[in-house]
C-alpha positions as CSV (number, residue, x, y, z in Angstrom):
1,M,-6.1,-17.5,-46.8
2,V,-2.8,-18.4,-45.2
3,N,-1.5,-21.9,-45.5
4,P,-1.3,-23.3,-42.0
5,K,1.7,-25.3,-42.9
6,M,3.7,-22.1,-43.6
7,K,5.0,-20.6,-40.4
8,Q,5.7,-16.9,-40.5
9,S,8.5,-15.9,-38.2
10,V,8.2,-12.6,-36.3
11,K,11.5,-11.1,-35.3
12,H,11.3,-9.2,-32.1
13,V,13.8,-6.4,-31.7
14,R,14.7,-5.9,-28.1
15,I,15.3,-2.3,-27.3
16,N,17.6,-1.8,-24.3
17,M,15.7,0.5,-21.8
18,V,18.2,0.4,-19.0
19,G,19.0,4.0,-17.9
20,K,16.4,5.6,-20.2
21,R,13.7,7.9,-18.9
22,F,10.0,7.6,-19.9
23,G,7.9,10.1,-17.9
24,R,8.6,9.3,-14.3
25,L,10.1,5.9,-15.0
26,V,13.7,5.0,-15.5
27,G,14.7,1.5,-16.9
28,V,16.5,-0.7,-14.4
29,R,16.7,-4.2,-15.9
30,L,14.9,-6.7,-18.1
31,A,12.5,-8.7,-15.9
32,R,11.3,-11.4,-18.3
33,V,10.2,-12.2,-21.8
34,S,6.7,-13.7,-22.3
35,D,6.0,-16.6,-24.6
36,N,4.8,-14.2,-27.3
37,G,8.1,-12.2,-27.2
38,D,6.9,-9.2,-25.2
39,A,9.6,-7.8,-22.9
40,R,8.7,-6.8,-19.4
41,W,11.0,-4.4,-17.7
42,I,11.7,-3.2,-14.1
43,F,11.5,0.6,-13.8
44,Q,12.4,2.9,-11.0
45,C,9.7,5.5,-10.5
46,D,10.6,9.0,-9.3
47,C,8.5,8.3,-6.1
48,G,10.9,5.6,-5.2
49,R,8.9,2.5,-6.0
50,E,9.9,-0.2,-8.6
51,H,7.3,-1.1,-11.2
52,E,7.3,-3.9,-13.8
53,A,5.7,-3.0,-17.1
54,N,5.6,-3.9,-20.8
55,G,8.4,-2.1,-22.6
56,T,6.3,-1.2,-25.6
57,H,3.5,0.4,-23.5
58,V,6.1,2.5,-21.6
59,R,7.8,3.6,-24.9
60,R,4.5,4.6,-26.4
61,G,3.6,6.7,-23.4
62,N,0.7,4.5,-22.2
63,I,2.5,4.1,-18.9
64,K,4.2,7.1,-17.3
65,S,4.6,6.1,-13.7
66,C,4.1,3.3,-11.2
67,G,0.6,4.7,-10.6
68,C,1.5,7.6,-8.4
69,L,0.9,10.1,-11.2
70,N,-2.8,9.0,-11.5
71,K,-3.2,9.2,-7.8
72,E,-1.8,12.7,-7.7
73,T,-3.9,13.9,-10.6
74,Y,-7.1,12.4,-9.2
75,A,-6.4,14.0,-5.7
76,S,-5.7,17.4,-7.2
77,R,-9.0,17.3,-9.2
78,A,-11.1,15.9,-6.3
79,T,-10.2,18.6,-3.8
80,T,-12.7,21.2,-4.7
81,H,-16.1,21.2,-6.4
82,G,-16.9,24.3,-8.4
83,M,-17.4,27.5,-6.5
84,S,-18.4,25.9,-3.2
85,H,-14.9,24.6,-2.5
86,T,-16.3,21.3,-1.1
87,T,-15.1,17.8,-1.8
């Protein structure tokens, strides 16, 4: 059991993401840092939109675009149904 009087400090290492590409996103600037130390960044998507996201999620590949990639993927999969070519 951890003694509640002992505080454990967690050092957050901030990785500069400005100018780095992750999927369709390129880092623009640091937006803010949350109370727990998570950095939120502004990214420019290849489609032209800006998107704010958690830097860790982007680096790990959990977020690859502003949402346009999911829309395109869904649209391409939903255009035909089997051999009947109906939506």
